[in-house]
N, CA, C and O atoms as a printed pandas DataFrame, in Angstrom:
     atom_number atom_name residue_name chain_id  residue_number  x_coord  y_coord  z_coord
0              1         N          MET        A               1 -155.510   88.822   11.345
1              2        CA          MET        A               1 -156.761   89.275   11.921
2              3         C          MET        A               1 -156.871   90.778   11.716
3              4         O          MET        A               1 -155.917   91.504   11.999
4              5         N          ALA        A               2 -157.979   91.250   11.244
5              6        CA          ALA        A               2 -158.192   92.687   11.016
6              7         C          ALA        A               2 -158.348   93.417   12.343
7              8         O          ALA        A               2 -158.937   92.897   13.291
8              9         N          ASP        A               3 -157.808   94.631   12.391
9             10        CA          ASP        A               3 -157.914   95.448   13.597
10            11         C          ASP        A               3 -159.126   96.376   13.401
11            12         O          ASP        A               3 -159.076   97.297   12.587
12            13         N          ASN        A               4 -160.202   96.131   14.144
13            14        CA          ASN        A               4 -161.443   96.893   13.981
14            15         C          ASN        A               4 -161.635   97.950   15.049
15            16         O          ASN        A               4 -162.747   98.449   15.220
16            17         N          ARG        A               5 -160.584   98.306   15.774
17            18        CA          ARG        A               5 -160.716   99.282   16.849
18            19         C          ARG        A               5 -160.967  100.665   16.270
19            20         O          ARG        A               5 -160.449  101.023   15.212
20            21         N          HIS        A               6 -161.782  101.438   16.996
21            22        CA          HIS        A               6 -162.038  102.822   16.611
22            23         C          HIS        A               6 -161.092  103.761   17.355
23            24         O          HIS        A               6 -160.895  104.900   16.930
24            25         N          ARG        A               7 -160.515  103.310   18.439
25            26        CA          ARG        A               7 -159.579  104.099   19.243
26            27         C          ARG        A               7 -158.359  103.257   19.532
27            28         O          ARG        A               7 -158.468  102.047   19.729
28            29         N          PRO        A               8 -157.182  103.896   19.561
29            30        CA          PRO        A               8 -155.970  103.125   19.869
30            31         C          PRO        A               8 -155.996  102.666   21.327
31            32         O          PRO        A               8 -156.460  103.393   22.206
32            33         N          ARG        A               9 -155.501  101.467   21.573
33            34        CA          ARG        A               9 -155.411  100.964   22.931
34            35         C          ARG        A               9 -154.074  101.317   23.532
35            36         O          ARG        A               9 -153.067  101.417   22.831
36            37         N          LYS        A              10 -154.073  101.504   24.836
37            38        CA          LYS        A              10 -152.839  101.774   25.546
38            39         C          LYS        A              10 -152.635  100.680   26.562
39            40         O          LYS        A              10 -153.561  100.295   27.275
40            41         N          ASN        A              11 -151.387  100.170   26.624
41            42        CA          ASN        A              11 -151.063   99.183   27.651
42            43         C          ASN        A              11 -151.109   99.819   29.016
43            44         O          ASN        A              11 -150.739  100.982   29.174
44            45         N          THR        A              12 -151.556   99.078   30.000
45            46        CA          THR        A              12 -151.592   99.582   31.354
46            47         C          THR        A              12 -150.533   98.882   32.190
47            48         O          THR        A              12 -150.467   97.653   32.217
48            49         N          PRO        A              13 -149.696   99.673   32.879
49            50        CA          PRO        A              13 -148.690   99.072   33.759
50            51         C          PRO        A              13 -149.277   98.667   35.105
51            52         O          PRO        A              13 -148.590   98.068   35.932
52            53         N          HIS        A              14 -150.540   98.992   35.322
53            54        CA          HIS        A              14 -151.200   98.717   36.592
54            55         C          HIS        A              14 -151.779   97.305   36.609
55            56         O          HIS        A              14 -152.127   96.752   35.566
56            57         N          ASN        A              15 -151.876   96.730   37.808
57            58        CA          ASN        A              15 -152.472   95.402   37.958
58            59         C          ASN        A              15 -153.980   95.600   38.121
59            60         O          ASN        A              15 -154.475   95.796   39.231
60            61         N          VAL        A              16 -154.694   95.546   37.010
61            62        CA          VAL        A              16 -156.137   95.793   36.986
62            63         C          VAL        A              16 -156.837   94.468   36.766
63            64         O          VAL        A              16 -156.744   93.881   35.688
64            65         N          LYS        A              17 -157.546   93.990   37.797
65            66        CA          LYS        A              17 -158.243   92.715   37.697
66            67         C          LYS        A              17 -159.670   92.920   37.227
67            68         O          LYS        A              17 -160.281   93.963   37.457
68            69         N          VAL        A              18 -160.193   91.875   36.550
69            70        CA          VAL        A              18 -161.567   91.878   36.082
70            71         C          VAL        A              18 -162.252   90.659   36.683
71            72         O          VAL        A              18 -161.746   89.539   36.608
72            73         N          VAL        A              19 -163.427   90.906   37.289
73            74        CA          VAL        A              19 -164.173   89.852   37.969
74            75         C          VAL        A              19 -165.506   89.636   37.235
75            76         O          VAL        A              19 -166.194   90.591   36.877
76            77         N          ASP        A              20 -165.847   88.375   37.023
77            78        CA          ASP        A              20 -167.146   87.987   36.447
78            79         C          ASP        A              20 -168.178   88.150   37.569
79            80         O          ASP        A              20 -168.124   87.447   38.578
80            81         N          GLU        A              21 -169.105   89.072   37.383
81            82        CA          GLU        A              21 -170.091   89.356   38.416
82            83         C          GLU        A              21 -170.992   88.167   38.719
83            84         O          GLU        A              21 -171.434   88.006   39.856
84            85         N          GLU        A              22 -171.274   87.322   37.711
85            86        CA          GLU        A              22 -172.144   86.182   37.931
86            87         C          GLU        A              22 -171.517   85.128   38.838
87            88         O          GLU        A              22 -172.165   84.628   39.758
88            89         N          SER        A              23 -170.261   84.793   38.578
89            90        CA          SER        A              23 -169.597   83.746   39.348
90            91         C          SER        A              23 -168.777   84.280   40.519
91            92         O          SER        A              23 -168.479   83.545   41.461
92            93         N          GLY        A              24 -168.409   85.572   40.458
93            94        CA          GLY        A              24 -167.550   86.154   41.496
94            95         C          GLY        A              24 -166.092   85.808   41.312
95            96         O          GLY        A              24 -165.271   86.145   42.166
96            97         N          ARG        A              25 -165.745   85.150   40.229
97            98        CA          ARG        A              25 -164.350   84.726   39.997
98            99         C          ARG        A              25 -163.576   85.776   39.201
99           100         O          ARG        A              25 -164.131   86.467   38.347
100          101         N          VAL        A              26 -162.304   85.875   39.498
101          102        CA          VAL        A              26 -161.418   86.741   38.729
102          103         C          VAL        A              26 -161.254   86.132   37.331
103          104         O          VAL        A              26 -160.846   84.979   37.195
104          105         N          MET        A              27 -161.574   86.909   36.306
105          106        CA          MET        A              27 -161.456   86.421   34.934
106          107         C          MET        A              27 -160.026   86.573   34.432
107          108         O          MET        A              27 -159.532   85.726   33.687
108          109         N          GLY        A              28 -159.372   87.634   34.832
109          110        CA          GLY        A              28 -158.027   87.869   34.352
110          111         C          GLY        A              28 -157.565   89.263   34.679
111          112         O          GLY        A              28 -158.159   89.967   35.496
112          113         N          ARG        A              29 -156.474   89.652   34.013
113          114        CA          ARG        A              29 -155.840   90.935   34.225
114          115         C          ARG        A              29 -155.870   91.735   32.940
115          116         O          ARG        A              29 -155.592   91.200   31.867
116          117         N          VAL        A              30 -156.210   93.034   33.039
117          118        CA          VAL        A              30 -156.267   93.912   31.883
118          119         C          VAL        A              30 -154.847   94.161   31.354
119          120         O          VAL        A              30 -153.947   94.546   32.099
120          121         N          VAL        A              31 -154.677   93.930   30.055
121          122        CA          VAL        A              31 -153.398   94.212   29.402
122          123         C          VAL        A              31 -153.472   95.595   28.756
123          124         O          VAL        A              31 -152.555   96.403   28.902
124          125         N          ASP        A              32 -154.568   95.863   28.043
125          126        CA          ASP        A              32 -154.783   97.191   27.482
126          127         C          ASP        A              32 -156.277   97.486   27.447
127          128         O          ASP        A              32 -157.115   96.586   27.501
128          129         N          ILE        A              33 -156.582   98.789   27.353
129          130        CA          ILE        A              33 -157.979   99.198   27.497
130          131         C          ILE        A              33 -158.230  100.493   26.742
131          132         O          ILE        A              33 -157.342  101.335   26.609
132          133         N          THR        A              34 -159.455  100.639   26.251
133          134        CA          THR        A              34 -159.979  101.888   25.713
134          135         C          THR        A              34 -161.380  102.043   26.271
135          136         O          THR        A              34 -161.841  101.211   27.052
136          137         N          ALA        A              35 -162.052  103.103   25.873
137          138        CA          ALA        A              35 -163.443  103.269   26.260
138          139         C          ALA        A              35 -164.332  102.300   25.489
139          140         O          ALA        A              35 -165.495  102.125   25.850
140          141         N          ASP        A              36 -163.821  101.670   24.445
141          142        CA          ASP        A              36 -164.598  100.733   23.623
142          143         C          ASP        A              36 -164.438   99.287   24.074
143          144         O          ASP        A              36 -165.339   98.475   23.862
144          145         N          GLY        A              37 -163.296   98.947   24.698
145          146        CA          GLY        A              37 -163.059   97.563   25.051
146          147         C          GLY        A              37 -161.734   97.376   25.758
147          148         O          GLY        A              37 -161.053   98.338   26.112
148          149         N          MET        A              38 -161.382   96.113   25.957
149          150        CA          MET        A              38 -160.152   95.795   26.672
150          151         C          MET        A              38 -159.632   94.423   26.222
151          152         O          MET        A              38 -160.358   93.626   25.629
152          153         N          MET        A              39 -158.365   94.178   26.520
153          154        CA          MET        A              39 -157.794   92.860   26.314
154          155         C          MET        A              39 -157.346   92.362   27.667
155          156         O          MET        A              39 -156.685   93.070   28.426
156          157         N          LEU        A              40 -157.730   91.099   27.961
157          158        CA          LEU        A              40 -157.338   90.453   29.203
158          159         C          LEU        A              40 -156.404   89.312   28.934
159          160         O          LEU        A              40 -156.433   88.698   27.867
160          161         N          VAL        A              41 -155.562   89.027   29.927
161          162        CA          VAL        A              41 -154.833   87.767   29.966
162          163         C          VAL        A              41 -155.579   86.922   30.978
163          164         O          VAL        A              41 -155.795   87.339   32.115
164          165         N          THR        A              42 -155.974   85.716   30.548
165          166        CA          THR        A              42 -156.774   84.812   31.385
166          167         C          THR        A              42 -156.110   83.461   31.521
167          168         O          THR        A              42 -155.206   83.110   30.763
168          169         N          ASN        A              43 -156.583   82.700   32.519
169          170        CA          ASN        A              43 -156.066   81.335   32.715
170          171         C          ASN        A              43 -156.723   80.318   31.806
171          172         O          ASN        A              43 -156.184   79.233   31.588
172          173         N          GLY        A              44 -157.898   80.666   31.268
173          174        CA          GLY        A              44 -158.646   79.718   30.458
174          175         C          GLY        A              44 -159.252   80.360   29.232
175          176         O          GLY        A              44 -159.363   81.582   29.130
176          177         N          GLU        A              45 -159.640   79.509   28.307
177          178        CA          GLU        A              45 -160.270   79.975   27.079
178          179         C          GLU        A              45 -161.626   80.569   27.351
179          180         O          GLU        A              45 -162.349   80.082   28.221
180          181         N          ILE        A              46 -161.990   81.606   26.631
181          182        CA          ILE        A              46 -163.319   82.216   26.709
182          183         C          ILE        A              46 -163.888   82.218   25.311
183          184         O          ILE        A              46 -163.253   82.705   24.375
184          185         N          THR        A              47 -165.076   81.679   25.165
185          186        CA          THR        A              47 -165.714   81.549   23.858
186          187         C          THR        A              47 -166.119   82.917   23.311
187          188         O          THR        A              47 -166.870   83.641   23.965
188          189         N          PRO        A              48 -165.632   83.284   22.116
189          190        CA          PRO        A              48 -166.068   84.541   21.494
190          191         C          PRO        A              48 -167.597   84.558   21.360
191          192         O          PRO        A              48 -168.221   83.538   21.065
192          193         N          GLY        A              49 -168.178   85.730   21.581
193          194        CA          GLY        A              49 -169.616   85.889   21.527
194          195         C          GLY        A              49 -170.284   85.835   22.874
195          196         O          GLY        A              49 -171.433   86.257   23.002
196          197         N          ARG        A              50 -169.605   85.330   23.888
197          198        CA          ARG        A              50 -170.160   85.265   25.231
198          199         C          ARG        A              50 -170.254   86.640   25.857
199          200         O          ARG        A              50 -169.351   87.466   25.719
200          201         N          HIS        A              51 -171.364   86.877   26.550
201          202        CA          HIS        A              51 -171.604   88.164   27.223
202          203         C          HIS        A              51 -171.313   87.989   28.705
203          204         O          HIS        A              51 -171.590   86.942   29.290
204          205         N          PHE        A              52 -170.748   89.040   29.303
205          206        CA          PHE        A              52 -170.451   89.038   30.728
206          207         C          PHE        A              52 -170.822   90.369   31.352
207          208         O          PHE        A              52 -170.799   91.404   30.687
208          209         N          GLN        A              53 -171.157   90.340   32.608
209          210        CA          GLN        A              53 -171.240   91.527   33.430
210          211         C          GLN        A              53 -169.948   91.478   34.234
211          212         O          GLN        A              53 -169.759   90.568   35.041
212          213         N          VAL        A              54 -169.054   92.446   34.025
213          214        CA          VAL        A              54 -167.742   92.384   34.658
214          215         C          VAL        A              54 -167.508   93.590   35.557
215          216         O          VAL        A              54 -168.013   94.687   35.316
216          217         N          ARG        A              55 -166.734   93.347   36.587
217          218        CA          ARG        A              55 -166.325   94.423   37.507
218          219         C          ARG        A              55 -164.831   94.647   37.311
219          220         O          ARG        A              55 -164.026   93.739   37.516
220          221         N          ILE        A              56 -164.471   95.860   36.913
221          222        CA          ILE        A              56 -163.080   96.208   36.698
222          223         C          ILE        A              56 -162.574   96.951   37.919
223          224         O          ILE        A              56 -163.111   98.002   38.268
224          225         N          THR        A              57 -161.554   96.424   38.571
225          226        CA          THR        A              57 -161.006   97.113   39.731
226          227         C          THR        A              57 -160.135   98.263   39.226
227          228         O          THR        A              57 -159.257   98.061   38.386
228          229         N          LEU        A              58 -160.376   99.445   39.732
229          230        CA          LEU        A              58 -159.657  100.630   39.297
230          231         C          LEU        A              58 -158.355  100.773   40.074
231          232         O          LEU        A              58 -158.319  100.521   41.279
232          233         N          PRO        A              59 -157.282  101.178   39.392
233          234        CA          PRO        A              59 -156.002  101.360   40.096
234          235         C          PRO        A              59 -155.948  102.605   40.959
235          236         O          PRO        A              59 -155.043  102.767   41.778
236          237         N          VAL        A              60 -156.933  103.491   40.771
237          238        CA          VAL        A              60 -157.038  104.706   41.607
238          239         C          VAL        A              60 -158.506  104.904   41.978
239          240         O          VAL        A              60 -159.406  104.474   41.257
240          241         N          MET        A              61 -158.727  105.555   43.102
241          242        CA          MET        A              61 -160.101  105.874   43.503
242          243         C          MET        A              61 -160.605  107.050   42.650
243          244         O          MET        A              61 -159.887  108.028   42.440
244          245         N          VAL        A              62 -161.831  106.940   42.169
245          246        CA          VAL        A              62 -162.464  108.023   41.418
246          247         C          VAL        A              62 -163.854  108.203   42.003
247          248         O          VAL        A              62 -164.650  107.264   42.032
248          249         N          GLN        A              63 -164.143  109.406   42.467
249          250        CA          GLN        A              63 -165.454  109.707   43.048
250          251         C          GLN        A              63 -165.827  108.674   44.122
251          252         O          GLN        A              63 -166.958  108.192   44.176
252          253         N          HIS        A              64 -164.848  108.350   44.971
253          254        CA          HIS        A              64 -165.041  107.421   46.088
254          255         C          HIS        A              64 -165.392  106.003   45.621
255          256         O          HIS        A              64 -165.992  105.229   46.367
256          257         N          ARG        A              65 -165.014  105.673   44.390
257          258        CA          ARG        A              65 -165.285  104.342   43.855
258          259         C          ARG        A              65 -163.964  103.649   43.525
259          260         O          ARG        A              65 -163.010  104.298   43.098
260          261         N          SER        A              66 -163.912  102.341   43.721
261          262        CA          SER        A              66 -162.698  101.586   43.415
262          263         C          SER        A              66 -162.940  100.560   42.317
263          264         O          SER        A              66 -162.050   99.769   42.003
264          265         N          ASP        A              67 -164.149  100.564   41.722
265          266        CA          ASP        A              67 -164.415   99.646   40.631
266          267         C          ASP        A              67 -165.515  100.184   39.719
267          268         O          ASP        A              67 -166.266  101.089   40.085
268          269         N          VAL        A              68 -165.589   99.613   38.542
269          270        CA          VAL        A              68 -166.607   99.965   37.547
270          271         C          VAL        A              68 -167.208   98.654   37.054
271          272         O          VAL        A              68 -166.474   97.702   36.786
272          273         N          THR        A              69 -168.524   98.590   36.932
273          274        CA          THR        A              69 -169.200   97.396   36.417
274          275         C          THR        A              69 -169.766   97.706   35.035
275          276         O          THR        A              69 -170.498   98.678   34.850
276          277         N          VAL        A              70 -169.409   96.850   34.060
277          278        CA          VAL        A              70 -169.854   97.064   32.682
278          279         C          VAL        A              70 -170.255   95.719   32.060
279          280         O          VAL        A              70 -169.853   94.650   32.519
280          281         N          GLU        A              71 -171.054   95.817   31.008
281          282        CA          GLU        A              71 -171.383   94.647   30.210
282          283         C          GLU        A              71 -170.336   94.549   29.101
283          284         O          GLU        A              71 -169.993   95.554   28.479
284          285         N          ALA        A              72 -169.834   93.350   28.854
285          286        CA          ALA        A              72 -168.791   93.169   27.829
286          287         C          ALA        A              72 -169.052   91.868   27.068
287          288         O          ALA        A              72 -169.582   90.901   27.616
288          289         N          ARG        A              73 -168.664   91.874   25.787
289          290        CA          ARG        A              73 -168.784   90.683   24.954
290          291         C          ARG        A              73 -167.389   90.263   24.499
291          292         O          ARG        A              73 -166.605   91.084   24.022
292          293         N          ALA        A              74 -167.093   88.980   24.654
293          294        CA          ALA        A              74 -165.813   88.445   24.163
294          295         C          ALA        A              74 -165.863   88.456   22.644
295          296         O          ALA        A              74 -166.796   87.929   22.039
296          297         N          VAL        A              75 -164.851   89.061   22.035
297          298        CA          VAL        A              75 -164.806   89.178   20.573
298          299         C          VAL        A              75 -163.865   88.150   19.962
299          300         O          VAL        A              75 -164.153   87.598   18.901
300          301         N          TRP        A              76 -162.755   87.893   20.617
301          302        CA          TRP        A              76 -161.780   86.909   20.129
302          303         C          TRP        A              76 -161.017   86.330   21.325
303          304         O          TRP        A              76 -161.001   86.915   22.408
304          305         N          CYS        A              77 -160.390   85.178   21.109
305          306        CA          CYS        A              77 -159.604   84.518   22.147
306          307         C          CYS        A              77 -158.482   83.750   21.463
307          308         O          CYS        A              77 -158.725   82.917   20.590
308          309         N          ASN        A              78 -157.252   84.040   21.871
309          310        CA          ASN        A              78 -156.064   83.372   21.313
310          311         C          ASN        A              78 -155.150   82.917   22.436
311          312         O          ASN        A              78 -155.070   83.554   23.486
312          313         N          GLN        A              79 -154.463   81.808   22.203
313          314        CA          GLN        A              79 -153.509   81.362   23.219
314          315         C          GLN        A              79 -152.333   82.339   23.268
315          316         O          GLN        A              79 -151.837   82.787   22.234
316          317         N          ASP        A              80 -151.900   82.658   24.485
317          318        CA          ASP        A              80 -150.791   83.569   24.710
318          319         C          ASP        A              80 -149.485   82.873   24.319
319          320         O          ASP        A              80 -149.483   81.666   24.074
320          321         N          THR        A              81 -148.379   83.612   24.257
321          322        CA          THR        A              81 -147.081   83.011   24.000
322          323         C          THR        A              81 -146.725   82.028   25.116
323          324         O          THR        A              81 -146.039   81.033   24.880
324          325         N          ASN        A              82 -147.191   82.311   26.324
325          326        CA          ASN        A              82 -147.096   81.362   27.433
326          327         C          ASN        A              82 -148.318   80.457   27.304
327          328         O          ASN        A              82 -149.436   80.935   27.500
328          329         N          PRO        A              83 -148.159   79.185   26.986
329          330        CA          PRO        A              83 -149.306   78.318   26.719
330          331         C          PRO        A              83 -150.244   78.082   27.897
331          332         O          PRO        A              83 -151.290   77.453   27.739
332          333         N          SER        A              84 -149.881   78.581   29.072
333          334        CA          SER        A              84 -150.759   78.440   30.240
334          335         C          SER        A              84 -151.836   79.519   30.266
335          336         O          SER        A              84 -152.745   79.466   31.095
336          337         N          PHE        A              85 -151.741   80.519   29.350
337          338        CA          PHE        A              85 -152.655   81.661   29.381
338          339         C          PHE        A              85 -153.265   81.915   28.012
339          340         O          PHE        A              85 -152.788   81.414   26.994
340          341         N          TYR        A              86 -154.335   82.708   28.015
341          342        CA          TYR        A              86 -155.005   83.150   26.802
342          343         C          TYR        A              86 -155.140   84.659   26.835
343          344         O          TYR        A              86 -155.244   85.260   27.904
344          345         N          LYS        A              87 -155.138   85.266   25.663
345          346        CA          LYS        A              87 -155.472   86.684   25.526
346          347         C          LYS        A              87 -156.859   86.750   24.948
347          348         O          LYS        A              87 -157.167   86.056   23.979
348          349         N          VAL        A              88 -157.708   87.586   25.538
349          350        CA          VAL        A              88 -159.108   87.687   25.122
350          351         C          VAL        A              88 -159.458   89.154   24.899
351          352         O          VAL        A              88 -159.228   89.997   25.766
352          353         N          GLY        A              89 -160.020   89.450   23.720
353          354        CA          GLY        A              89 -160.486   90.801   23.420
354          355         C          GLY        A              89 -161.949   90.929   23.745
355          356         O          GLY        A              89 -162.754   90.076   23.372
356          357         N          PHE        A              90 -162.305   92.009   24.450
357          358        CA          PHE        A              90 -163.690   92.282   24.841
358          359         C          PHE        A              90 -164.120   93.632   24.293
359          360         O          PHE        A              90 -163.338   94.581   24.239
360          361         N          LYS        A              91 -165.384   93.696   23.887
361          362        CA          LYS        A              91 -166.023   94.962   23.508
362          363         C          LYS        A              91 -166.988   95.345   24.607
363          364         O          LYS        A              91 -167.800   94.528   25.040
364          365         N          PHE        A              92 -166.904   96.595   25.063
365          366        CA          PHE        A              92 -167.850   97.075   26.063
366          367         C          PHE        A              92 -169.185   97.339   25.386
367          368         O          PHE        A              92 -169.234   97.864   24.274
368          369         N          LEU        A              93 -170.273   96.972   26.066
369          370        CA          LEU        A              93 -171.625   97.182   25.561
370          371         C          LEU        A              93 -172.357   98.106   26.522
371          372         O          LEU        A              93 -172.240   97.974   27.740
372          373         N          ASN        A              94 -173.105   99.032   25.967
373          374        CA          ASN        A              94 -173.951   99.914   26.793
374          375         C          ASN        A              94 -173.160  100.643   27.873
375          376         O          ASN        A              94 -173.642  100.800   28.994
376          377         N          LEU        A              95 -171.951  101.090   27.544
377          378        CA          LEU        A              95 -171.150  101.824   28.520
378          379         C          LEU        A              95 -171.565  103.283   28.499
379          380         O          LEU        A              95 -171.040  104.095   27.736
380          381         N          VAL        A              96 -172.525  103.590   29.363
381          382        CA          VAL        A              96 -173.057  104.952   29.405
382          383         C          VAL        A              96 -173.187  105.381   30.853
383          384         O          VAL        A              96 -172.990  104.594   31.778
384          385         N          GLY        A              97 -173.519  106.637   31.020
385          386        CA          GLY        A              97 -173.790  107.143   32.367
386          387         C          GLY        A              97 -172.546  107.154   33.249
387          388         O          GLY        A              97 -171.424  107.345   32.781
388          389         N          GLU        A              98 -172.782  106.946   34.523
389          390        CA          GLU        A              98 -171.739  107.046   35.529
390          391         C          GLU        A              98 -170.599  106.071   35.315
391          392         O          GLU        A              98 -169.434  106.434   35.479
392          393         N          GLU        A              99 -170.921  104.831   34.949
393          394        CA          GLU        A              99 -169.861  103.838   34.752
394          395         C          GLU        A              99 -168.934  104.249   33.602
395          396         O          GLU        A              99 -167.713  104.138   33.715
396          397         N          GLY        A             100 -169.508  104.713   32.517
397          398        CA          GLY        A             100 -168.692  105.155   31.398
398          399         C          GLY        A             100 -167.841  106.363   31.757
399          400         O          GLY        A             100 -166.675  106.448   31.371
400          401         N          TYR        A             101 -168.425  107.290   32.493
401          402        CA          TYR        A             101 -167.681  108.466   32.925
402          403         C          TYR        A             101 -166.526  108.085   33.834
403          404         O          TYR        A             101 -165.425  108.615   33.683
404          405         N          LEU        A             102 -166.752  107.179   34.772
405          406        CA          LEU        A             102 -165.697  106.762   35.703
406          407         C          LEU        A             102 -164.550  106.098   34.954
407          408         O          LEU        A             102 -163.382  106.390   35.214
408          409         N          LEU        A             103 -164.876  105.211   34.031
409          410        CA          LEU        A             103 -163.830  104.520   33.279
410          411         C          LEU        A             103 -163.013  105.508   32.442
411          412         O          LEU        A             103 -161.784  105.443   32.422
412          413         N          GLU        A             104 -163.698  106.416   31.758
413          414        CA          GLU        A             104 -163.013  107.447   30.961
414          415         C          GLU        A             104 -162.130  108.322   31.858
415          416         O          GLU        A             104 -161.001  108.646   31.489
416          417         N          ASP        A             105 -162.637  108.700   33.025
417          418        CA          ASP        A             105 -161.901  109.566   33.949
418          419         C          ASP        A             105 -160.621  108.864   34.391
419          420         O          ASP        A             105 -159.555  109.480   34.393
420          421         N          VAL        A             106 -160.704  107.606   34.758
421          422        CA          VAL        A             106 -159.532  106.855   35.200
422          423         C          VAL        A             106 -158.528  106.751   34.060
423          424         O          VAL        A             106 -157.327  106.932   34.263
424          425         N          MET        A             107 -159.021  106.459   32.862
425          426        CA          MET        A             107 -158.110  106.312   31.725
426          427         C          MET        A             107 -157.375  107.626   31.437
427          428         O          MET        A             107 -156.188  107.609   31.114
428          429         N          HIS        A             108 -158.067  108.756   31.551
429          430        CA          HIS        A             108 -157.415  110.054   31.345
430          431         C          HIS        A             108 -156.413  110.332   32.456
431          432         O          HIS        A             108 -155.300  110.773   32.169
432          433         N          ARG        A             109 -156.767  110.091   33.709
433          434        CA          ARG        A             109 -155.846  110.347   34.833
434          435         C          ARG        A             109 -154.563  109.561   34.711
435          436         O          ARG        A             109 -153.493  110.042   35.086
436          437         N          LEU        A             110 -154.664  108.345   34.185
437          438        CA          LEU        A             110 -153.476  107.467   34.099
438          439         C          LEU        A             110 -152.846  107.495   32.718
439          440         O          LEU        A             110 -151.995  106.665   32.400
440          441         N          ASN        A             111 -153.276  108.474   31.879
441          442        CA          ASN        A             111 -152.733  108.621   30.515
442          443         C          ASN        A             111 -152.879  107.332   29.699
443          444         O          ASN        A             111 -151.973  106.960   28.953
444          445         N          LEU        A             112 -154.014  106.660   29.844
445          446        CA          LEU        A             112 -154.268  105.415   29.114
446          447         C          LEU        A             112 -155.119  105.652   27.869
447          448         O          LEU        A             112 -155.451  104.701   27.161
448          449         N          VAL        A             113 -155.472  106.897   27.596
449          450        CA          VAL        A             113 -156.288  107.195   26.417
450          451         C          VAL        A             113 -155.363  107.686   25.314
451          452         O          VAL        A             113 -154.581  108.618   25.503
452          453         N          GLY        A             114 -155.471  107.024   24.135
453          454        CA          GLY        A             114 -154.619  107.373   22.995
454          455         C          GLY        A             114 -155.102  108.566   22.252
455          456         O          GLY        A             114 -154.482  108.974   21.269
């Protein structure tokens, strides 16, 4: 599979959960993240091309906020080495303004930006 990232991803040692805003369910845990996208470990398959409004719980408070809400599109989905889980790559869409700033700020504070 070709690597089409514009920025290197950094693994996060923090337990960062992602919630589907439509259903209110936890989609999975962030494995790595950039300002362009993220990879999650999930319990179920997610169809590439699907769009989501997701809430990312931040491991630190930034500007009195503990989460960021962004639009994301599933780009790929593969079964994890543990067959009970899947790894899913997401691209952030329309990440601008305050949400984009908060996510970038958190990534810089936690040295997650390559």
